[in-house]
C-alpha positions as CSV (number, residue, x, y, z in Angstrom):
1,X,-13.8,15.1,7.9
2,X,-11.7,17.0,5.4
3,X,-12.1,16.1,1.5
4,X,-8.9,14.9,1.4
5,X,-9.3,12.4,4.3
6,X,-12.6,11.4,3.1
7,X,-11.0,10.6,-0.5
8,X,-8.1,8.7,1.3
9,X,-10.7,7.0,3.2
10,X,-12.7,6.0,0.5
11,X,-9.8,4.5,-1.5
12,X,-8.6,2.5,1.3
13,X,-11.9,1.1,1.9
14,X,-13.0,0.6,-1.8
15,X,-10.1,-1.3,-2.8
16,X,-8.6,-4.5,-1.2
17,X,-5.2,-3.4,-1.6
18,X,-4.0,-0.1,-1.9
19,X,-0.4,1.4,-1.9
20,X,-0.1,5.2,-1.7
21,X,3.1,5.6,-3.2
22,X,5.9,8.4,-4.6
23,X,5.5,7.4,-8.3
24,X,3.4,4.9,-9.9
25,X,3.6,0.9,-10.0
26,X,4.8,1.2,-13.4
27,X,7.4,4.0,-12.6
28,X,8.1,4.4,-8.7
29,X,10.0,7.6,-8.0
30,X,11.7,6.1,-4.9
31,X,13.5,3.0,-3.7
32,X,11.2,2.4,-1.1
33,X,8.1,2.6,-3.0
34,X,9.6,0.4,-5.6
35,X,10.6,-2.3,-3.1
36,X,7.1,-2.4,-2.0
37,X,5.8,-2.6,-5.7
38,X,8.5,-5.2,-6.8
39,X,7.5,-7.4,-3.5
40,X,3.6,-6.8,-4.4
41,X,4.4,-7.8,-8.1
42,X,6.2,-10.8,-7.1
43,X,3.4,-12.1,-4.8
44,X,1.1,-11.5,-8.0
45,X,-1.3,-9.3,-5.8
46,X,-4.0,-7.0,-7.7
47,X,-3.6,-3.9,-6.3
48,X,-3.9,0.2,-6.6
49,X,-1.3,2.3,-6.6
50,X,-1.8,6.1,-5.7
51,X,0.9,8.6,-6.5
52,X,1.1,11.1,-3.5
53,X,3.8,13.1,-5.7
54,X,0.7,14.3,-8.1
55,X,-0.9,16.1,-4.9
56,X,0.7,17.1,-1.9
57,X,-2.7,17.1,-0.2
58,X,-2.8,13.5,-0.3
59,X,0.7,13.2,0.6
60,X,0.3,15.2,4.1
61,X,-3.2,13.6,4.3
62,X,-2.3,10.0,4.0
63,X,0.6,10.6,6.7
64,X,-2.3,12.4,9.3
65,X,-4.7,9.5,8.0
66,X,-2.6,6.6,9.0
67,X,-0.5,8.6,11.8
68,X,2.6,7.1,10.0
69,X,5.4,9.8,8.7
70,X,6.5,8.0,6.0
71,X,5.7,6.8,2.5
72,X,4.8,4.3,0.8
73,X,1.8,2.9,2.7
74,X,0.3,-0.2,2.2
75,X,-3.5,-0.7,2.7
76,X,-5.1,-4.1,3.0
77,X,-9.3,-4.4,3.2
78,X,-9.2,-0.8,5.2
79,X,-6.4,-1.7,7.5
80,X,-3.0,0.2,7.4
81,X,-0.2,-3.0,7.2
82,X,2.7,-0.9,7.4
83,X,5.8,0.8,5.2
84,X,8.6,-0.4,3.3
85,X,10.5,-1.8,6.2
86,X,7.5,-4.0,7.8
87,X,6.1,-5.0,4.2
88,X,9.6,-6.1,3.3
89,X,10.0,-8.1,6.9
90,X,6.6,-9.7,6.6
91,X,7.3,-10.9,2.8
92,X,10.7,-12.5,4.0
93,X,9.0,-14.3,6.7
94,X,6.2,-15.3,4.6
95,X,3.7,-13.4,6.6
96,X,2.7,-10.7,3.9
97,X,1.4,-13.6,1.7
98,X,-0.4,-15.4,4.7
99,X,-2.1,-12.0,5.4
100,X,-3.2,-11.4,2.1
101,X,-5.0,-15.0,1.6
102,X,-6.5,-14.5,5.5
103,X,-8.2,-11.4,3.9
104,X,-9.6,-13.3,1.0
105,X,-6.7,-12.1,-1.7
106,X,-5.5,-14.2,-4.0
107,X,-1.6,-14.7,-3.9
108,X,0.4,-16.2,-7.0
109,X,1.6,-19.5,-6.2
110,X,-1.2,-20.2,-3.4
111,X,-3.2,-23.2,-3.1
């Protein structure tokens, strides 16, 4: 396992919710990353944002790690959930909130 793969693996496994994104949660630098940030903030989930623009190795590494070609990428409890479209569709269907709760992650407005 390469150093970058190890780094990604570590982040994904040691944080309940991780978003690999372009920019930071405070300043997303692409519309798709921004949409996922808005959804996570709206649901009120604590997550760690990792800026792939800060490191080209991470940017390529995360694509190899998930075998998914685009950024952002959302991970919950070590599992790859999906990119912007999947996250948005799950959110609109109420499945994203449910997914977090099933994994024991608190969401805003949930009982």
